[in-house]
Each structure stands twice: as structure tokens, then as C-alpha cells.
N, C-alpha and C positions, 0 to 999 in steps of 0.2 A: 277716107279721111275719117275718125273717128267721129261720131258724136259726143257730143257735150252740152254735162247734163240744164235742169234749165237753172240753179244755184250760182252758177258757173257763169252762165252766158250773162244772168242778171247781175250778178258782179262785176261780169269785165264792160257788159253797154253801162251800167251808170258811173264806173269810171272814167269812160272813153268820154259821154258826156262834163265828167266834172270837169276834166283837165282841159275839154274845150271852153267854159263858160268861169274854169279860178285860174286865169293867168298867173293870177299875183297874189295869188291866199296860198295857206296851205290846208291840209287835210287831217279831218281825224276818222280815226275807222275806233273804234269799239268792238271788243268779243267777248263774247258772256258761253260758258260753259255754267254746265251745274252748278257747280265749285270754285270758280275765281271768274272774275271779272277781270279783263286789264283795255287799255286804250292807250292812242298813240298818237304824237301830230307829227306827219309826214311831207316834203318837201320834196316837189314834183316833179320840180325843176332838175333835183340831182341824185332823185329816187333815193332818199337817204329821211331815216324816222328818226327827228329833230331830238323828240322827249317822250316818254315815257314814263304808264306807270301800271301797278300790276300787282292785287290782293295778295300775290306771291311774293310782297316786301314782308321784309324782317318790322320793323316796324308798323307796316294793317295788317301784320298776322296777330301781330298781341291784341290787337284791338278787336272783342270777338259780337259782332251787332248782327244783324241778317241781311241779305243782299241788297236788300234797296237802302239804309244807310253805308252799306259798303260802297256802296256807287258813287254816292255825292263826297266820300271822302274821296274816293279816287279821280271826281271829280276838281275837288280845291285841289289838290297836291297836284293833278296835276297842270289848275290852271296856274299857283303859286311858281314850279318850278318856270312854265312858259315865261309871265316876266321877270325871274331871274334870268331865264338865257335874253332876253330880250333885250337886259340891264346890261 
């Protein structure tokens, strides 16, 4: 049996707990690298990404900001897209 590293164990443990508790909710994941930030809203019932926003998109790349301001912009864009998708 292969040994799973502690990061993957933690991610899987948290994900299984969230799937048990949040039956009718969506899950938000945020990935951060040294240069880029991306966020997704995921529906665990059908295992699909509903909405995503990333700093790699054209309209966001035009804005020259530091990472904190960039993360705020991505959060706002993700929220706008979620509201549009809901309606």
C-alpha cells in the first residue's frame, strides 16, 4: 500500500467532512500560487464546477495590482457570476 502524504490526507479528510455536513450547499475552493489566484464554486452532488474566476483571465490581467487587491477583485467577480448564474 502506498503512503499518502499528509497534505493529501488533510485535504481528503476535510472534503469528506464537508460533504457530510454541507448536503445542500456548494463548496468554494481557492488555489494560490506565487503569481496567480483562482477560485471555484463546486457542486458536490454532481461533482462539477459551477463557476470559476482566475487571475489568468484577460480582463483581470489588465489590472496591475498586488496579490491582496487581486484576490478581492477575484472574490467580487466570483460573487457577481454566482448571482448571475442564480437568476
